[in-house]
C-alpha positions in Angstrom: -40.0 14.6 -6.8 -37.1 12.8 -6.1 -38.4 9.7 -5.0 -42.4 9.5 -6.1 -44.3 8.7 -9.1 -40.6 9.4 -11.5 -42.4 13.0 -12.2 -40.1 15.5 -13.2 -40.6 19.5 -12.9 -40.2 21.1 -16.3 -37.1 23.2 -17.6 -38.5 26.2 -16.0 -39.4 25.4 -12.6 -37.7 26.8 -10.2 -37.4 26.4 -6.3 -37.4 23.8 -4.0 -38.5 20.8 -6.3 -35.3 21.7 -8.6 -33.2 22.5 -6.1 -33.9 18.8 -4.9 -33.9 17.7 -8.0 -30.2 18.9 -8.4 -29.2 17.1 -5.0 -27.5 14.1 -5.4 -29.5 11.0 -4.5 -28.5 9.8 -1.5 -31.2 7.2 -0.6 -29.3 4.3 -1.3 -26.3 6.0 1.2 -27.4 5.0 4.3 -27.9 1.5 4.1 -24.6 0.9 2.4 -22.9 3.1 4.8 -24.2 1.2 7.9 -23.9 -2.2 6.4 -19.9 -1.4 5.7 -19.7 0.0 9.4 -22.2 -2.9 10.9 -19.8 -5.7 9.4 -16.8 -3.8 10.5 -17.8 -3.5 13.9 -18.8 -7.5 13.5 -15.4 -8.5 12.5 -14.5 -7.7 15.8 -16.9 -9.5 18.1 -18.2 -12.9 18.6 -20.5 -14.5 16.2 -23.2 -14.4 19.0 -22.8 -10.7 19.8 -22.9 -10.1 15.9 -25.9 -11.8 15.8 -28.0 -9.7 18.5 -26.6 -6.7 16.8 -28.2 -7.9 13.7 -31.5 -9.0 15.3 -31.7 -6.1 17.5 -31.5 -4.0 14.2 -34.1 -6.2 12.1 -36.6 -5.8 14.8 -36.4 -1.9 15.1 -36.2 -2.3 11.2 -39.7 -3.8 11.7 -41.4 -1.5 14.0 -40.0 1.9 12.2 -41.3 0.1 9.1 -44.8 -0.1 10.5 -45.0 3.0 11.9 -44.1 4.5 8.0 -46.7 2.5 6.5 -48.9 4.0 9.2 -48.2 7.5 8.2 -47.9 7.4 4.3 -51.3 8.6 3.6 -50.8 11.7 6.0 -49.1 15.0 4.8 -46.0 14.6 6.5 -43.1 15.2 4.3 -40.9 15.8 6.8 -41.8 11.9 9.0 -41.5 10.1 5.7 -37.9 11.7 4.4 -36.0 11.0 7.4 -38.2 8.2 8.5 -37.1 6.1 5.4 -33.5 7.2 6.0 -33.5 5.8 9.3 -35.6 2.5 8.0 -32.7 2.3 5.3 -29.8 2.5 8.3 -31.4 -0.1 10.6 -32.0 -2.2 7.6 -28.0 -1.8 7.0 -26.8 -2.7 10.3 -29.3 -5.7 10.6 -27.8 -7.0 6.9 -24.1 -6.3 7.4 -23.9 -7.9 10.9 -26.1 -10.6 10.4 -24.0 -11.7 7.0 -21.0 -11.2 9.0 -22.3 -13.3 11.7 -22.7 -16.3 9.6 -19.2 -16.6 8.0 -17.7 -15.5 12.0 -19.6 -19.0 12.9 -17.7 -20.7 10.4 -14.8 -19.3 11.3 -14.7 -19.8 15.0 -16.0 -23.5 14.6 -14.8 -25.7 17.2 -12.7 -28.1 14.8 -10.8 -25.1 13.2 -10.4 -23.1 16.7 -8.6 -26.4 18.0 -6.3 -26.5 15.0 -5.3 -23.5 15.6 -4.8 -23.9 19.0 -2.7 -27.2 18.8 0.0 -25.4 16.3 0.4 -29.1 14.9 1.4 -30.4 11.6 -1.1 -31.2 9.3 -1.6 -31.6 5.6 -4.3 -29.2 3.8 -6.2 -29.0 0.4 -6.5 -25.5 -0.4 -7.3 -23.2 -3.1 -5.5 -19.8 -4.3 -7.8 -16.9 -3.5 -5.2 -14.4 -4.6 -1.5 -13.6 -6.0 1.4 -14.8 -3.6 2.8 -11.3 -2.3 6.2 -11.1 -0.4 6.2 -10.3 3.1 9.8 -9.2 3.1 12.7 -8.8 0.6 14.3 -12.4 0.2 18.4 -10.3 0.6 20.3 -13.9 2.2 17.6 -15.8 3.0 14.2 -16.7 1.3 11.7 -14.5 1.1 8.5 -15.1 2.8 5.4 -15.0 1.1 1.6 -14.2 1.6 -0.4 -16.5 -0.1 -4.0 -16.3 0.6 -6.2 -19.5 0.3 -9.7 -21.3 1.0 -9.3 -24.4 3.0 -11.4 -27.1 1.7 -10.2 -29.6 4.2 -7.2 -30.9 6.6 -5.9 -33.8 7.8 -4.1 -34.3 11.1 -0.7 -36.7 11.9 -3.3 -39.1 13.4 -5.3 -39.4 10.6 -8.4 -37.1 11.7 -9.8 -35.0 8.7 -11.9 -31.8 8.9 -13.6 -30.5 6.0 -14.3 -26.8 6.3 -14.8 -23.7 3.8 -12.7 -21.3 5.9 -10.2 -18.8 5.0 -6.7 -19.3 5.4 -3.5 -17.5 5.7 -0.2 -19.3 4.0 3.4 -18.2 5.2 5.6 -19.8 2.7 9.5 -19.7 1.8 9.9 -22.4 -0.9 9.9 -20.9 -4.7 7.4 -23.5 -5.8 4.6 -21.1 -3.8 5.9 -18.2 -6.4 3.9 -19.2 -9.4 0.7 -19.9 -8.0 -2.5 -18.2 -9.7 -5.7 -17.2 -8.1 -8.1 -20.7 -8.0 -5.4 -23.4 -8.2 -6.4 -26.4 -6.1 -3.5 -27.6 -4.2 -2.4 -29.7 -1.6 0.3 -28.5 1.2 2.1 -29.3 4.3 2.9 -26.9 7.4 2.1 -26.2 10.9 -1.2 -24.6 11.9 -1.5 -21.1 13.9 -3.8 -19.0 15.4 -4.6 -15.7 13.3 -4.4 -12.2 14.7 -8.3 -11.4 14.4 -10.3 -8.6 13.2 -11.0 -10.6 10.0 -12.1 -14.0 8.3 -8.9 -15.7 8.2 -9.5 -18.6 10.7 -6.1 -20.3 10.4 -2.3 -19.6 9.6 -0.7 -22.1 8.1 3.2 -22.2 8.0 4.2 -24.6 5.2 7.1 -26.7 5.2 7.8 -27.3 1.9 6.6 -26.8 -2.1 3.0 -27.1 -2.5 1.1 -30.1 -4.6 -0.7 -28.8 -7.5 -4.2 -30.7 -8.0 -5.1 -30.0 -11.8 -4.9 -26.6 -13.5 -6.0 -23.0 -12.9 -9.0 -22.2 -14.9 -8.1 -20.7 -18.3 -8.9 -17.0 -17.6 -6.9 -17.3 -14.8 -3.8 -19.1 -17.1 -4.7 -16.4 -19.9 -4.4 -13.2 -17.1 -1.2 -14.9 -15.8 0.5 -14.9 -19.5 -0.6 -11.4 -20.3 0.7 -10.2 -16.7 4.4 -12.4 -17.7 4.2 -10.6 -21.7 3.8 -7.1 -19.9 6.5 -7.8 -17.6 9.1 -9.2 -20.5 8.0 -6.3 -22.5 8.9 -3.6 -19.7 12.0 -5.5 -19.3 14.6 -3.4 -21.6 12.8 -0.7 -20.0 15.0 1.6 -17.5 14.2 0.3 -14.1 12.3 2.9 -12.7 10.1 3.2 -15.6 10.0 -0.8 -16.0 9.1 -1.4 -12.7 6.4 1.6 -12.5 4.7 0.5 -15.7 3.3 -3.2 -14.5 2.0 -1.9 -11.2 0.2 1.4 -13.4 -1.5 -1.3 -15.3 -2.2 -4.6 -13.5 -0.7 -3.7 -10.0 1.9 -6.1 -10.1 4.9 -4.0 -8.1 7.2 -7.2 -8.1 9.9 -5.3 -9.6 8.9 -1.5 -8.3 12.5 -0.1 -7.0 11.9 0.5 -3.4 12.7 4.3 -3.8 10.0 5.0 -6.2 7.9 3.5 -3.7 9.0 5.6 -0.9 8.3 8.6 -3.3 5.0 7.4 -4.4 3.9 7.3 -0.7 5.5 10.5 0.3 3.6 12.6 -2.8 0.2 10.8 -2.0 0.6 8.8 -4.8 0.5 5.3 -3.8 -2.6 4.9 -5.0 -1.4 4.7 -8.5 0.8 1.4 -7.7 -2.7 -0.5 -7.1 -5.6 -0.9 -10.0 -8.4 0.8 -8.9 -11.6 2.3 -10.1 -9.7 5.3 -12.2 -7.9 2.5 -14.6 -11.7 0.8 -15.3 -12.9 4.4 -16.0 -10.0 4.7 -18.3 -10.7 1.7 -19.8 -14.6 1.8 -20.3 -13.8 5.3 -21.8 -11.9 4.3 -24.5 -13.8 1.5 -25.3 -16.8 4.2 -25.6 -14.7 6.2 -27.3 -14.1 3.6 -30.1 -17.7 2.7 -30.3 -18.9 6.2 -30.9 -16.1 6.2 -33.5 -17.5 3.2 -34.9 -21.1 4.5 -34.7 -22.2 1.6 -32.2 -25.7 1.9 -30.8 -26.0 2.5 -27.1 -27.1 -1.2 -26.3 -24.0 -2.8 -28.4 -21.3 0.1 -26.9 -22.6 -0.9 -23.3 -22.2 -4.9 -24.5 -18.8 -4.3 -25.3 -18.0 -2.1 -22.1 -19.1 -5.3 -20.3 -16.8 -7.5 -22.1 -13.8 -5.3 -21.7 -14.8 -4.9 -18.2 -14.9 -8.5 -17.4 -11.5 -9.0 -19.4 -9.6 -6.1 -17.7 -10.8 -7.7 -14.2 -9.3 -10.9 -14.7 -6.4 -9.5 -16.2 -5.6 -7.6 -13.0 -6.7 -10.0 -10.4 -10.0 -9.3 -8.4 -8.5 -6.8 -6.1 -10.8 -4.9 -3.3 -11.1 -1.6 -5.3 -10.6 -3.1 -8.8 -13.9 -5.6 -7.7 -15.6 -2.3 -6.1 -15.0 -0.3 -9.6 -16.1 -3.2 -11.5 -19.6 -4.1 -9.5 -20.3 0.1 -9.7 -19.2 -0.3 -13.1 -21.9 -3.2 -14.0 -24.6 -1.4 -12.2 -23.7 1.9 -14.1 -23.8 -0.2 -17.5 -27.1 -1.2 -16.5 -28.2 2.2 -15.5 -27.0 3.3 -18.8 -28.7 0.2 -20.8 -32.0 1.7 -19.5 -31.7 4.8 -19.6 -30.3 6.8 -16.3 -26.5 7.4 -17.1 -27.0 9.7 -14.1 -27.3 7.3 -11.4 -23.5 7.0 -10.2 -24.1 7.7 -6.5 -26.3 5.0 -5.9 -24.6 2.9 -7.9 -21.3 3.3 -5.6 -24.2 2.9 -3.1 -25.5 -0.5 -4.4 -21.8 -1.6 -5.1 -20.7 -1.2 -1.4 -23.7 -2.9 -0.1 -23.2 -5.8 -2.6 -19.6 -6.1 -1.9 -19.6 -6.0 2.0 -22.6 -8.8 2.0 -21.1 -10.6 -0.4 -17.3 -10.7 1.4 -17.5 -8.9 4.7 -13.9 -9.3 5.2 -14.2 -6.0 2.6 -15.0 -3.7 5.1 -11.8 -3.9 7.2 -9.7 -3.7 3.9 -7.9 0.3 3.6 -7.7 -0.2 0.0 -11.7 -0.7 -0.5 -12.0 2.3 2.4 -9.5 4.4 0.0 -11.1 3.6 -3.3 -14.7 4.0 -2.3 -13.8 7.7 0.1 -12.3 8.6 -3.1 -14.9 7.6 -5.8 -17.6 9.6 -3.1 -15.2 12.4 -2.7 -15.7 12.6 -6.7 -19.6 12.4 -7.2 -20.1 14.5 -3.9 -17.6 17.5 -4.0 -15.7 17.4 -7.1 -18.8 18.9 -9.5 -19.6 21.6 -6.6 -16.0 22.8 -6.7 -15.6 22.7 -10.1 -18.8 24.6 -11.0 -17.4 27.5 -8.3 -13.7 27.7 -9.7 -16.0 28.1 -13.5 -18.0 31.0 -12.3 -15.1 32.4 -10.7 -13.6 32.9 -14.0 -11.3 29.4 -14.4 -11.3 27.5 -17.6 -13.3 24.5 -17.6 -10.6 22.2 -18.5 -8.1 23.6 -15.3 -11.1 23.7 -13.3 -12.4 20.2 -13.7 -7.9 19.1 -13.0 -8.0 21.6 -9.8 -11.3 19.7 -8.1 -10.9 16.1 -9.1 -7.6 15.6 -6.9 -8.5 18.0 -4.4 -12.1 16.5 -3.9 -10.4 12.5 -3.8 -7.3 13.7 -1.7 -9.7 15.6 0.9 -12.2 12.3 1.2 -8.9 9.9 1.2 -7.2 12.1 4.0 -8.4 10.5 7.1 -7.7 7.0 6.2 -4.4 7.9 4.9 -3.5 9.8 7.9 -4.6 7.0 10.3 -2.4 4.8 8.5 0.5 6.7 7.7 0.6 9.0 10.8 0.9 11.8 8.5 -0.6 14.4 6.5 1.1 15.3 3.0 0.8 18.7 2.0 2.4 18.0 -1.6 -0.5 15.4 -2.5 -2.6 17.6 -4.3 -0.6 19.5 -6.7 1.1 16.4 -7.0 -1.8 14.3 -8.1 -2.7 17.4 -10.4 0.4 17.6 -12.3 0.5 13.4 -12.8 -3.2 13.7 -14.3 -2.4 13.7 -18.1 0.1 10.9 -18.0 -2.4 7.9 -15.7 -4.5 7.5 -19.0 -1.8 7.0 -21.7 0.3 4.9 -19.4 -2.7 3.2 -19.0 -3.9 2.3 -22.0 -0.5 2.0 -23.8 0.3 -0.5 -20.7 -2.9 -2.7 -21.8 -2.1 -2.7 -25.5 1.4 -4.0 -24.6 0.3 -6.7 -22.5 -2.5 -8.0 -24.7 -0.1 -8.3 -28.0 2.8 -9.8 -26.3 1.8 -13.4 -26.9 1.1 -13.0 -30.4 3.5 -9.9 -31.5 6.3 -9.3 -29.0 7.9 -6.5 -30.4 4.8 -4.5 -30.9 4.0 -5.3 -27.3 8.0 -3.7 -26.7 6.8 -0.4 -28.6 4.0 0.1 -26.8 5.7 -0.5 -23.5 8.4 1.9 -24.5 5.3 4.6 -25.7 4.5 4.1 -22.3 7.2 4.6 -20.4 7.6 8.2 -21.3 4.3 9.4 -18.9 5.7 7.0 -17.0 9.0 8.9 -16.6 7.1 12.1 -15.6 5.1 10.1 -12.8 8.8 9.1 -11.5 10.0 12.7 -12.1 6.7 14.3 -10.1 7.2 12.0 -7.2 10.3 12.4 -7.0 10.9 16.4 -6.3 7.8 16.0 -4.6 9.0 13.7 -2.3 12.3 16.3 -2.0 10.0 18.9 -1.1 10.9 20.3 2.9 8.1 19.7 5.5 6.2 17.9 2.7 4.5 15.7 5.2 3.4 16.9 8.6 3.2 14.4 11.5 -0.2 13.3 12.6 -1.5 11.3 15.0 -2.0 7.3 14.0 -4.8 4.5 14.0 -8.0 5.1 14.5 -7.9 8.5 16.8 -5.7 10.0 14.3 -8.5 9.1 11.2 -11.4 10.1 13.3 -9.5 13.3 14.5 -8.9 14.5 10.9 -12.4 13.3 9.5 -14.1 15.4 12.2 -12.1 18.5 11.2 -12.9 17.8 7.5 -16.6 17.7 7.8 -16.5 20.7 10.2 -14.3 22.8 7.6 -15.9 21.4 4.7 -20.2 22.8 6.7 -18.3 25.8 7.7 -17.0 26.7 4.6 -20.4 27.1 3.4 -20.5 30.7 4.4 -18.5 33.6 3.0 -16.7 34.9 6.1 -15.6 31.4 7.1 -14.1 31.0 3.8 -12.4 34.3 4.2 -10.9 33.2 7.4 -9.8 30.2 6.6 -7.9 31.4 3.5 -6.1 34.5 5.2 -5.2 32.1 8.3 -3.6 29.4 5.6 -2.0 32.0 3.6 -0.4 33.8 7.2 0.8 30.2 8.6 2.7 29.4 4.8 4.4 32.8 5.3 4.9 32.7 9.1 6.3 28.9 8.3 8.6 30.2 5.5 11.1 32.5 7.1 11.7 29.4 9.9 11.9 26.9 6.7 14.7 29.2 5.3 16.3 29.4 8.6 16.2 26.0 9.9 17.4 24.9 6.5 15.7 21.3 6.8 17.3 18.1 6.7 20.1 17.2 7.3 21.0 20.0 10.1 23.8 21.6 9.5 27.5 20.1 10.9 26.2 16.9 11.2 28.7 14.4 12.1 26.7 10.8 11.9 23.3 9.6 11.2 21.7 6.3 12.4 19.3 5.6 9.2 15.8 3.8 10.4 16.2 0.4 8.7 14.1 -1.4 11.0 15.6 -4.2 13.0 19.4 -3.9 12.0 22.4 -1.1 11.4 22.8 1.3 8.8 25.4 4.5 9.8 26.4 7.3 7.8 29.3 9.7 8.4 30.0 12.7 6.2 33.0 12.8 4.3 32.3 16.3 2.4 29.7 17.6 -0.2 27.7 14.4 -1.5 30.2 12.1 -0.2 30.1 10.0 2.7 31.2 6.3 4.6 28.8 4.6 5.3 28.6 1.6 7.9 26.5 -1.3 7.5 23.3 -1.1 5.2 20.4 -2.6 7.1 17.9 -5.4 6.0 16.6 -4.2 2.7 17.3 -1.7 0.1 15.0 0.9 0.3 15.2 2.0 3.4 18.9 2.7 3.5 19.1 4.2 0.1 16.2 7.0 0.9 18.2 7.4 3.8 21.1 8.2 1.5 19.5 10.6 -1.0 17.7 12.8 1.9 21.5 13.1 3.2 21.9 14.2 -0.5 24.7 11.6 -0.7 25.8 10.4 -4.1 29.3 9.0 -3.6 30.5 6.4 -1.1 34.4 6.4 -0.6 34.3 3.4 2.0 31.5 0.9 3.0 32.1 -0.9 5.7 30.2 -4.1 6.8 30.7 -5.0 10.1 29.4 -8.9 9.5 27.0 -10.8 7.1 24.3 -11.0 8.7 21.3 -10.1 6.4 20.2 -7.2 9.2 23.3 -5.8 8.1 24.1 -6.7 4.9 20.7 -6.9 3.4 20.5 -3.5 1.7 23.6 -3.6 0.3 22.3 -2.9 -3.4 20.4 0.7 -2.1 24.0 1.8 -1.3 25.4 1.1 -4.8 22.2 2.5 -6.5 22.9 5.4 -8.1 26.3 5.7 -6.8 30.1 5.2 -7.1 31.4 3.1 -4.0 35.1 2.8 -4.3 36.0 0.4 -1.6 33.8 -2.3 0.2 35.8 -3.6 3.8 34.6 -6.6 5.0 35.4 -8.9 8.1 38.5 -11.9 7.2 35.7 -14.5 7.7 32.8 -15.5 5.9 30.4 -16.3 8.1 27.4 -16.7 7.0 28.0 -17.4 3.4 25.0 -16.2 1.8 25.2 -12.6 3.2 29.0 -12.9 1.9 27.9 -13.6 -1.4 25.1 -11.2 -1.6 28.1 -8.7 -0.5 29.9 -9.9 -3.4 27.8 -10.2 -6.0 26.3 -6.6 -5.7 29.9 -5.3 -5.4 31.1 -7.0 -8.6 28.2 -5.7 -10.7 29.3 -2.1 -8.9 33.3 -2.8 -10.3 34.1 -2.4 -6.8 36.5 -5.3 -5.2 36.5 -6.3 -1.6 39.2 -5.8 1.4 39.0 -7.3 4.8 39.9 -5.5 7.6 42.5 -6.3 10.1 43.1 -4.7 13.4 45.4 -1.9 13.5 44.8 -0.5 9.8 43.6 2.7 9.3 41.6 4.9 6.6 40.9 8.5 5.7 37.9 9.6 3.5 37.5 13.2 3.3 36.7 14.2 7.1 36.2 10.9 8.3 39.1 9.0 9.7 38.3 5.5 10.8 40.4 2.7 13.1 40.3 -1.1 12.8 40.1 -2.1 16.3 39.0 -5.8 16.6 38.8 -8.5 16.3 41.7 -9.6 17.9 41.4 -12.9 16.3 39.2 -15.3 14.7 36.6 -16.6 17.9 35.2 -19.7 17.3 32.4 -22.1 19.1 30.6 -19.2 20.7 26.7 -18.1 20.6 27.0 -16.9 17.9 30.4 -16.5 15.6 29.4 -14.2 13.2 28.5 -11.7 16.1 31.5 -12.1 17.8 33.7 -11.4 14.5 32.2 -8.5 14.0 34.6 -5.6 13.0 34.9 -2.7 15.5 35.8 0.2 14.5 36.7 4.3 16.3 35.2 6.7 13.6 36.7 10.4 13.9 34.5 12.9 12.2 35.2 17.1 13.1 36.7 15.9 16.5 34.1 13.6 17.8 34.9 10.3 18.1 32.1 7.4 17.7 33.0 3.9 18.6 31.3 1.3 15.9 30.9 -2.5 17.8 29.0 -3.6 15.2 26.8 -6.9 16.9 29.9 -7.8 19.1 28.4 -9.9 21.6 30.1 -10.6 25.7 33.3 -12.8 24.0 34.3 -10.6 21.3 34.2 -7.9 23.9 36.1 -9.5 26.6 38.8 -10.6 24.0 39.4 -6.9 23.1 39.4 -5.7 26.6 42.3 -8.4 27.2 44.5 -6.9 24.4 44.0 -3.4 24.4 45.7 -0.7 26.5 43.7 1.5 29.3 41.5 4.0 27.4 41.8 2.3 23.8 37.9 2.4 23.4 37.0 5.5 24.9 34.9 7.8 22.7 32.0 10.4 22.9 29.2 8.3 20.8 28.7 4.8 21.6 26.7 3.0 18.9 25.5 0.0 21.5 26.5 -3.6 20.4 23.8 -5.9 19.0 21.4 -3.6 18.9 21.5 -3.4 23.0 20.4 -7.1 23.5 21.1 -9.2 26.5 24.6 -10.5 24.9 
């Protein structure tokens, strides 16, 4: 029996006992799920409410334990089985809510809450918890960095000192924050603010300058930083896409990942490859086990070598939620291997979840942690049955495994992905299936390049070059998968969308156990595909035929596209960052830009200039005569110079023609100075004509420039079929 004295049925036995022996061991699953959900709920509650929830669960658990102990001697198998499950759930709730309540008490302490509400300047003593991450691109202005840290003490301007150990999120723009390593102690000046809630962050600190380091990081962190920097150097000679992707595959460093590659990975459900997760840990441990087997090492030595590799790899890639989860599960799995229980993977996962949530309740609300756990659970619970079912139907062993693994992981992660992105990917499973053979070689060769970089730079570059070929395959699959029509279907966002898809998934899995239901589902799926195919052939997808103007979705800012012919377009402004406009132009099939116009030099109009030049020939760049702000002009000039394109000033009365696009410059009539925003009021104002449709493009012209144009223009000069509203529809 699975939970008694440890006796196992003989191989010849069949029936309920052997069926239970083959069933997954779910005894710890209830404890893990309950602890996880209780911690997640408690993060959104007050400390007192979370403590009451923990107390109530503990009291019920005590009553349930007493009742179970009273019936153990009676032959009630059902009572014992489900009673122990209920007890585990109650203990999980008490554990998750109780630990979270303790952390919430420290987070919501009166002195810390007062600092958050006062929004005052302070001097803080911090310990960096993770690598600084850019919040937005630094085009035309410094990038904002998010620096997770642990607060040790804070001093207010009046000399009051508050000592606490709580989490702080630092917002910084000074370059001195970029190179910080986890574990670094420092002092920083900044202004306090209140966090958004829903996690253990007690304070937001907006830094006003560089940090002052107090000592050096630990030697493991310094070594890891050197290896990561060495990997970046080894990847520098590679093509941009492969060289930017490889550090993300190996150590989770996506600082050089092109935005277009990131978009393609997101569209094809391959984003998990850009962050280190359990698959990377499994690949590294598998390689070490193969080497140990080749060297004929014993089980204990092989386990010790895997433990050393596990610790070293976690330090190298930084302890992100998915890596910590995978490392904890790996450690428990290694312990199970050492004591002779190598098939305890599911209990190891449950134990890992419980340990991690208790150690850090913040993980309960982390999407990366959820995706990692769900993917692993899908591989353990769904993939074996699907693999065996395919093998019974004549599918070869390797192909059955390759089909079952990505399908199970995608199905398990689907609800969370749908809730986050608001889409359901139809290309994720085939895309992940196609890239399976390339992941392990790229990861192992990338680790070799990182390890060799300090002592043998040439060897590191050669290993990185070898790894770039499987990375090329990943980029190619993502690019072509993202271009497929209807690859992603819209879905409700947030928690309702995630719960809806989860309910549908569970219902489908339960119903699919019946052969009749499986056949009905297969028929409906085939009918849906065949029914949608004629619609796709008739509609033709994006872009629609005979389009005259596209306003790209770039967030705060402008980026408009006017078709000048097959593969050619005039682009007016480029939005705040390169990835959005580049993706928009790629989806429109634009390969050449005969004319690129910038209405003015504010970052929300010129920040994406590099995205327009990415892989395209830009013939002419038209800019205002007045270089304000100068940082924006410098950025445009630098990118245009790299592309071999000259800048031309726009003058009123000038006309341009590019294919089917006609442009007439209407303003500004003269330089405006002393207005509320001189750069806005010196925006280029144009009228474009495409296929007989006139489009007025006033940039960010405010009331002063608009009045000046009306005073000098003849009646009807600004009449048009389409108006791009000036300055995003602001009050000015």
